[in-house]
A tleap script that builds the chain and sets N, CA, C and O, in Angstrom:
source leaprc.protein.ff14SB
mol = sequence {
  NMET VAL ILE ILE ALA LEU GLU SER PRO THR
  VAL ALA ASN ALA GLN LYS LEU ALA ASN GLY
  ASP PHE GLU VAL THR PHE ALA GLY PRO ASN
  GLY GLN PRO TYR GLN LEU LEU ILE THR THR
  ASP ALA ALA ARG ALA MET ALA SER TRP ALA
  VAL LEU THR THR GLY VAL PHE GLY ASN SER
  PRO VAL THR TYR THR ASP ASN SER ALA THR
  ASN ASP PRO VAL ARG PHE TYR ARG ILE SER
  SER CPRO
}
set mol.1.N position { -14.627 -24.280 -3.645 }
set mol.1.CA position { -13.692 -23.327 -3.076 }
set mol.1.C position { -12.558 -23.097 -4.058 }
set mol.1.O position { -11.980 -24.046 -4.589 }
set mol.2.N position { -12.241 -21.822 -4.296 }
set mol.2.CA position { -11.148 -21.465 -5.193 }
set mol.2.C position { -9.917 -21.158 -4.353 }
set mol.2.O position { -9.984 -20.382 -3.399 }
set mol.3.N position { -8.818 -21.758 -4.705 }
set mol.3.CA position { -7.557 -21.514 -4.006 }
set mol.3.C position { -6.704 -20.618 -4.885 }
set mol.3.O position { -6.460 -20.927 -6.051 }
set mol.4.N position { -6.251 -19.503 -4.317 }
set mol.4.CA position { -5.410 -18.559 -5.045 }
set mol.4.C position { -3.999 -18.662 -4.501 }
set mol.4.O position { -3.780 -18.518 -3.298 }
set mol.5.N position { -3.031 -18.912 -5.390 }
set mol.5.CA position { -1.628 -18.936 -4.982 }
set mol.5.C position { -1.198 -17.491 -4.740 }
set mol.5.O position { -1.266 -16.663 -5.649 }
set mol.6.N position { -0.760 -17.188 -3.533 }
set mol.6.CA position { -0.390 -15.816 -3.191 }
set mol.6.C position { 0.955 -15.441 -3.805 }
set mol.6.O position { 1.900 -16.230 -3.796 }
set mol.7.N position { 1.021 -14.233 -4.335 }
set mol.7.CA position { 2.252 -13.678 -4.887 }
set mol.7.C position { 2.483 -12.321 -4.249 }
set mol.7.O position { 1.536 -11.656 -3.827 }
set mol.8.N position { 3.733 -11.914 -4.178 }
set mol.8.CA position { 4.049 -10.601 -3.622 }
set mol.8.C position { 3.565 -9.502 -4.553 }
set mol.8.O position { 3.748 -9.595 -5.766 }
set mol.9.N position { 2.949 -8.462 -4.004 }
set mol.9.CA position { 2.563 -7.318 -4.823 }
set mol.9.C position { 3.810 -6.608 -5.347 }
set mol.9.O position { 4.885 -6.719 -4.757 }
set mol.10.N position { 3.666 -5.891 -6.438 }
set mol.10.CA position { 4.774 -5.130 -7.008 }
set mol.10.C position { 4.401 -3.653 -7.059 }
set mol.10.O position { 3.255 -3.299 -7.337 }
set mol.11.N position { 5.370 -2.808 -6.791 }
set mol.11.CA position { 5.165 -1.363 -6.856 }
set mol.11.C position { 5.592 -0.892 -8.231 }
set mol.11.O position { 6.725 -1.119 -8.654 }
set mol.12.N position { 4.672 -0.232 -8.926 }
set mol.12.CA position { 4.964 0.280 -10.270 }
set mol.12.C position { 5.488 1.706 -10.203 }
set mol.12.O position { 6.316 2.108 -11.021 }
set mol.13.N position { 4.999 2.479 -9.217 }
set mol.13.CA position { 5.408 3.870 -9.115 }
set mol.13.C position { 5.134 4.368 -7.705 }
set mol.13.O position { 4.138 3.985 -7.091 }
set mol.14.N position { 6.003 5.209 -7.195 }
set mol.14.CA position { 5.805 5.866 -5.905 }
set mol.14.C position { 6.437 7.246 -6.020 }
set mol.14.O position { 7.604 7.384 -6.385 }
set mol.15.N position { 5.636 8.273 -5.699 }
set mol.15.CA position { 6.165 9.625 -5.866 }
set mol.15.C position { 5.484 10.620 -4.935 }
set mol.15.O position { 4.315 10.475 -4.579 }
set mol.16.N position { 6.258 11.639 -4.550 }
set mol.16.CA position { 5.697 12.752 -3.807 }
set mol.16.C position { 5.183 13.743 -4.843 }
set mol.16.O position { 5.905 14.117 -5.767 }
set mol.17.N position { 3.938 14.165 -4.684 }
set mol.17.CA position { 3.327 15.095 -5.620 }
set mol.17.C position { 3.674 16.540 -5.243 }
set mol.17.O position { 4.089 16.810 -4.116 }
set mol.18.N position { 3.504 17.447 -6.177 }
set mol.18.CA position { 3.852 18.852 -5.979 }
set mol.18.C position { 3.139 19.470 -4.775 }
set mol.18.O position { 3.685 20.365 -4.130 }
set mol.19.N position { 1.935 19.006 -4.465 }
set mol.19.CA position { 1.172 19.547 -3.335 }
set mol.19.C position { 1.530 18.901 -1.999 }
set mol.19.O position { 0.936 19.236 -0.975 }
set mol.20.N position { 2.510 17.966 -1.997 }
set mol.20.CA position { 2.949 17.307 -0.771 }
set mol.20.C position { 2.321 15.956 -0.530 }
set mol.20.O position { 2.786 15.210 0.331 }
set mol.21.N position { 1.273 15.617 -1.268 }
set mol.21.CA position { 0.663 14.286 -1.154 }
set mol.21.C position { 1.636 13.230 -1.665 }
set mol.21.O position { 2.555 13.541 -2.423 }
set mol.22.N position { 1.433 11.985 -1.250 }
set mol.22.CA position { 2.254 10.872 -1.726 }
set mol.22.C position { 1.359 9.921 -2.494 }
set mol.22.O position { 0.273 9.573 -2.031 }
set mol.23.N position { 1.808 9.500 -3.663 }
set mol.23.CA position { 1.015 8.599 -4.509 }
set mol.23.C position { 1.815 7.331 -4.790 }
set mol.23.O position { 2.995 7.386 -5.134 }
set mol.24.N position { 1.154 6.199 -4.638 }
set mol.24.CA position { 1.784 4.907 -4.921 }
set mol.24.C position { 0.854 4.088 -5.814 }
set mol.24.O position { -0.357 4.038 -5.603 }
set mol.25.N position { 1.454 3.451 -6.811 }
set mol.25.CA position { 0.717 2.566 -7.713 }
set mol.25.C position { 1.319 1.176 -7.584 }
set mol.25.O position { 2.533 1.004 -7.693 }
set mol.26.N position { 0.461 0.183 -7.351 }
set mol.26.CA position { 0.942 -1.179 -7.134 }
set mol.26.C position { -0.052 -2.174 -7.723 }
set mol.26.O position { -1.199 -1.835 -8.012 }
set mol.27.N position { 0.408 -3.396 -7.893 }
set mol.27.CA position { -0.433 -4.425 -8.514 }
set mol.27.C position { -0.131 -5.778 -7.891 }
set mol.27.O position { 0.888 -5.975 -7.229 }
set mol.28.N position { -1.052 -6.699 -8.126 }
set mol.28.CA position { -0.907 -8.066 -7.663 }
set mol.28.C position { -1.834 -8.950 -8.468 }
set mol.28.O position { -2.563 -8.462 -9.331 }
set mol.29.N position { -1.814 -10.229 -8.202 }
set mol.29.CA position { -2.651 -11.164 -8.942 }
set mol.29.C position { -4.141 -10.884 -8.763 }
set mol.29.O position { -4.596 -10.587 -7.659 }
set mol.30.N position { -4.871 -10.979 -9.824 }
set mol.30.CA position { -6.320 -10.773 -9.827 }
set mol.30.C position { -6.967 -11.660 -8.759 }
set mol.30.O position { -6.747 -12.871 -8.731 }
set mol.31.N position { -7.763 -11.049 -7.886 }
set mol.31.CA position { -8.470 -11.795 -6.848 }
set mol.31.C position { -7.741 -11.889 -5.522 }
set mol.31.O position { -8.317 -12.362 -4.542 }
set mol.32.N position { -6.491 -11.452 -5.463 }
set mol.32.CA position { -5.714 -11.534 -4.223 }
set mol.32.C position { -5.966 -10.293 -3.368 }
set mol.32.O position { -5.915 -9.180 -3.893 }
set mol.33.N position { -6.235 -10.446 -2.069 }
set mol.33.CA position { -6.478 -9.289 -1.194 }
set mol.33.C position { -5.171 -8.553 -0.879 }
set mol.33.O position { -4.083 -9.121 -0.967 }
set mol.34.N position { -5.308 -7.272 -0.509 }
set mol.34.CA position { -4.140 -6.478 -0.120 }
set mol.34.C position { -4.517 -5.478 0.960 }
set mol.34.O position { -5.691 -5.180 1.178 }
set mol.35.N position { -3.480 -4.965 1.635 }
set mol.35.CA position { -3.592 -3.868 2.583 }
set mol.35.C position { -2.429 -2.924 2.310 }
set mol.35.O position { -1.311 -3.377 2.068 }
set mol.36.N position { -2.676 -1.631 2.346 }
set mol.36.CA position { -1.613 -0.637 2.293 }
set mol.36.C position { -1.453 -0.109 3.712 }
set mol.36.O position { -2.388 0.452 4.284 }
set mol.37.N position { -0.269 -0.292 4.272 }
set mol.37.CA position { 0.007 0.054 5.668 }
set mol.37.C position { 0.969 1.239 5.741 }
set mol.37.O position { 1.712 1.508 4.798 }
set mol.38.N position { 0.944 1.940 6.871 }
set mol.38.CA position { 1.809 3.100 7.066 }
set mol.38.C position { 2.259 3.209 8.509 }
set mol.38.O position { 1.553 2.803 9.433 }
set mol.39.N position { 3.463 3.772 8.685 }
set mol.39.CA position { 3.974 4.097 10.017 }
set mol.39.C position { 4.985 5.236 9.883 }
set mol.39.O position { 5.474 5.520 8.790 }
set mol.40.N position { 5.284 5.873 10.991 }
set mol.40.CA position { 6.346 6.882 11.008 }
set mol.40.C position { 7.627 6.304 11.601 }
set mol.40.O position { 8.651 6.985 11.655 }
set mol.41.N position { 7.571 5.041 12.048 }
set mol.41.CA position { 8.722 4.377 12.659 }
set mol.41.C position { 8.825 2.959 12.083 }
set mol.41.O position { 8.067 2.070 12.471 }
set mol.42.N position { 9.756 2.759 11.167 }
set mol.42.CA position { 9.889 1.464 10.493 }
set mol.42.C position { 10.277 0.331 11.442 }
set mol.42.O position { 10.129 -0.840 11.090 }
set mol.43.N position { 10.767 0.654 12.626 }
set mol.43.CA position { 11.159 -0.372 13.593 }
set mol.43.C position { 9.966 -0.921 14.374 }
set mol.43.O position { 10.105 -1.909 15.096 }
set mol.44.N position { 8.795 -0.294 14.240 }
set mol.44.CA position { 7.610 -0.757 14.968 }
set mol.44.C position { 7.162 -2.125 14.446 }
set mol.44.O position { 7.361 -2.454 13.276 }
set mol.45.N position { 6.567 -2.898 15.319 }
set mol.45.CA position { 6.028 -4.204 14.927 }
set mol.45.C position { 4.932 -3.994 13.885 }
set mol.45.O position { 4.173 -3.029 13.970 }
set mol.46.N position { 4.846 -4.885 12.908 }
set mol.46.CA position { 3.861 -4.761 11.830 }
set mol.46.C position { 2.433 -4.646 12.359 }
set mol.46.O position { 1.602 -3.968 11.755 }
set mol.47.N position { 2.150 -5.288 13.454 }
set mol.47.CA position { 0.802 -5.260 14.021 }
set mol.47.C position { 0.393 -3.844 14.449 }
set mol.47.O position { -0.797 -3.567 14.598 }
set mol.48.N position { 1.361 -2.953 14.647 }
set mol.48.CA position { 1.033 -1.601 15.090 }
set mol.48.C position { 1.019 -0.586 13.940 }
set mol.48.O position { 0.761 0.595 14.174 }
set mol.49.N position { 1.293 -1.025 12.701 }
set mol.49.CA position { 1.218 -0.121 11.553 }
set mol.49.C position { -0.258 0.177 11.277 }
set mol.49.O position { -1.113 -0.686 11.474 }
set mol.50.N position { -0.553 1.383 10.826 }
set mol.50.CA position { -1.926 1.770 10.507 }
set mol.50.C position { -2.292 1.309 9.096 }
set mol.50.O position { -1.454 1.311 8.195 }
set mol.51.N position { -3.543 0.918 8.917 }
set mol.51.CA position { -4.038 0.503 7.603 }
set mol.51.C position { -4.628 1.722 6.900 }
set mol.51.O position { -5.563 2.343 7.406 }
set mol.52.N position { -4.074 2.068 5.722 }
set mol.52.CA position { -4.606 3.178 4.924 }
set mol.52.C position { -5.786 2.737 4.073 }
set mol.52.O position { -6.790 3.442 3.966 }
set mol.53.N position { -5.651 1.563 3.471 }
set mol.53.CA position { -6.725 1.053 2.620 }
set mol.53.C position { -6.567 -0.454 2.455 }
set mol.53.O position { -5.482 -1.004 2.645 }
set mol.54.N position { -7.657 -1.105 2.103 }
set mol.54.CA position { -7.648 -2.535 1.803 }
set mol.54.C position { -8.440 -2.753 0.523 }
set mol.54.O position { -9.202 -1.887 0.092 }
set mol.55.N position { -8.254 -3.898 -0.067 }
set mol.55.CA position { -9.012 -4.214 -1.268 }
set mol.55.C position { -8.631 -5.568 -1.821 }
set mol.55.O position { -7.972 -6.375 -1.165 }
set mol.56.N position { -9.062 -5.791 -3.043 }
set mol.56.CA position { -8.754 -7.024 -3.775 }
set mol.56.C position { -8.239 -6.600 -5.141 }
set mol.56.O position { -8.867 -5.794 -5.828 }
set mol.57.N position { -7.095 -7.146 -5.530 }
set mol.57.CA position { -6.525 -6.807 -6.829 }
set mol.57.C position { -7.459 -7.223 -7.952 }
set mol.57.O position { -8.084 -8.283 -7.898 }
set mol.58.N position { -7.546 -6.386 -8.958 }
set mol.58.CA position { -8.316 -6.672 -10.158 }
set mol.58.C position { -7.381 -6.704 -11.354 }
set mol.58.O position { -6.195 -7.005 -11.218 }
set mol.59.N position { -7.911 -6.399 -12.509 }
set mol.59.CA position { -7.118 -6.432 -13.735 }
set mol.59.C position { -6.197 -5.226 -13.894 }
set mol.59.O position { -5.218 -5.289 -14.638 }
set mol.60.N position { -6.502 -4.123 -13.197 }
set mol.60.CA position { -5.718 -2.893 -13.320 }
set mol.60.C position { -4.942 -2.630 -12.036 }
set mol.60.O position { -5.361 -3.061 -10.962 }
set mol.61.N position { -3.809 -1.924 -12.135 }
set mol.61.CA position { -3.067 -1.550 -10.927 }
set mol.61.C position { -3.903 -0.648 -10.016 }
set mol.61.O position { -4.840 0.013 -10.464 }
set mol.62.N position { -3.548 -0.636 -8.746 }
set mol.62.CA position { -4.196 0.204 -7.743 }
set mol.62.C position { -3.345 1.462 -7.576 }
set mol.62.O position { -2.127 1.367 -7.430 }
set mol.63.N position { -3.973 2.635 -7.597 }
set mol.63.CA position { -3.278 3.883 -7.293 }
set mol.63.C position { -3.919 4.479 -6.054 }
set mol.63.O position { -5.133 4.674 -6.000 }
set mol.64.N position { -3.088 4.768 -5.057 }
set mol.64.CA position { -3.569 5.350 -3.805 }
set mol.64.C position { -2.822 6.662 -3.565 }
set mol.64.O position { -1.596 6.716 -3.659 }
set mol.65.N position { -3.568 7.705 -3.258 }
set mol.65.CA position { -2.975 8.995 -2.925 }
set mol.65.C position { -3.174 9.260 -1.444 }
set mol.65.O position { -4.302 9.326 -0.956 }
set mol.66.N position { -2.060 9.411 -0.734 }
set mol.66.CA position { -2.096 9.698 0.702 }
set mol.66.C position { -2.137 11.213 0.880 }
set mol.66.O position { -1.116 11.893 0.780 }
set mol.67.N position { -3.333 11.726 1.146 }
set mol.67.CA position { -3.520 13.166 1.311 }
set mol.67.C position { -3.007 13.681 2.649 }
set mol.67.O position { -2.967 14.893 2.864 }
set mol.68.N position { -2.617 12.791 3.548 }
set mol.68.CA position { -2.103 13.188 4.857 }
set mol.68.C position { -0.582 13.102 4.931 }
set mol.68.O position { -0.003 13.237 6.009 }
set mol.69.N position { 0.053 12.882 3.811 }
set mol.69.CA position { 1.506 12.693 3.798 }
set mol.69.C position { 2.258 13.900 4.332 }
set mol.69.O position { 3.371 13.750 4.837 }
set mol.70.N position { 1.688 15.078 4.235 }
set mol.70.CA position { 2.365 16.283 4.709 }
set mol.70.C position { 2.307 16.432 6.222 }
set mol.70.O position { 2.960 17.319 6.772 }
set mol.71.N position { 1.536 15.581 6.915 }
set mol.71.CA position { 1.390 15.681 8.369 }
set mol.71.C position { 2.604 15.184 9.142 }
set mol.71.O position { 2.791 15.577 10.293 }
set mol.72.N position { 3.429 14.338 8.550 }
set mol.72.CA position { 4.585 13.754 9.221 }
set mol.72.C position { 5.841 14.012 8.388 }
set mol.72.O position { 5.777 13.994 7.158 }
set mol.73.N position { 6.985 14.251 9.043 }
set mol.73.CA position { 8.216 14.478 8.273 }
set mol.73.C position { 8.689 13.225 7.524 }
set mol.73.O position { 9.322 13.327 6.473 }
set mol.74.N position { 8.376 12.041 8.075 }
set mol.74.CA position { 8.778 10.776 7.455 }
set mol.74.C position { 7.623 9.786 7.584 }
set mol.74.O position { 6.996 9.681 8.638 }
set mol.75.N position { 7.351 9.061 6.497 }
set mol.75.CA position { 6.346 7.991 6.521 }
set mol.75.C position { 6.902 6.791 5.784 }
set mol.75.O position { 7.581 6.931 4.767 }
set mol.76.N position { 6.608 5.608 6.306 }
set mol.76.CA position { 7.010 4.353 5.665 }
set mol.76.C position { 5.733 3.631 5.229 }
set mol.76.O position { 4.755 3.575 5.975 }
set mol.77.N position { 5.754 3.085 4.025 }
set mol.77.CA position { 4.602 2.392 3.460 }
set mol.77.C position { 4.955 0.921 3.211 }
set mol.77.O position { 6.102 0.579 2.924 }
set mol.78.N position { 3.949 0.075 3.328 }
set mol.78.CA position { 4.122 -1.357 3.049 }
set mol.78.C position { 2.833 -1.882 2.455 }
set mol.78.O position { 1.739 -1.539 2.903 }
set mol.79.N position { 2.977 -2.715 1.443 }
set mol.79.CA position { 1.824 -3.397 0.857 }
set mol.79.C position { 1.871 -4.824 1.337 }
set mol.79.O position { 2.844 -5.542 1.104 }
set mol.80.N position { 0.813 -5.233 2.009 }
set mol.80.CA position { 0.738 -6.569 2.582 }
set mol.80.C position { -0.359 -7.359 1.861 }
set mol.80.O position { -1.425 -6.830 1.546 }
set mol.81.N position { -0.071 -8.615 1.617 }
set mol.81.CA position { -1.069 -9.468 0.969 }
set mol.81.C position { -0.885 -10.897 1.417 }
set mol.81.O position { 0.176 -11.477 1.185 }
set mol.82.N position { -1.858 -11.471 2.037 }
set mol.82.CA position { -3.056 -10.882 2.602 }
set mol.82.C position { -2.810 -10.240 3.918 }
set mol.82.O position { -3.735 -9.696 4.521 }
savepdb mol mol.pdb
quit
């Protein structure tokens, strides 16, 4: 069994694109799992945030484009690991 010491993910870039989409680039230790979460109300309990994507960090940063970002006037994002 391999034990991985968990570290907080880091955000390298976050930007609203010209077409209204939102793009975020983030990274974490190789082999560590992650979830990208979203909500329109930051006061909501974490258990009620929606999961946009999940995965396992590799050698390169993860870039995710939220094509639904234009559907809500405000969105909050969080990277959770694990």
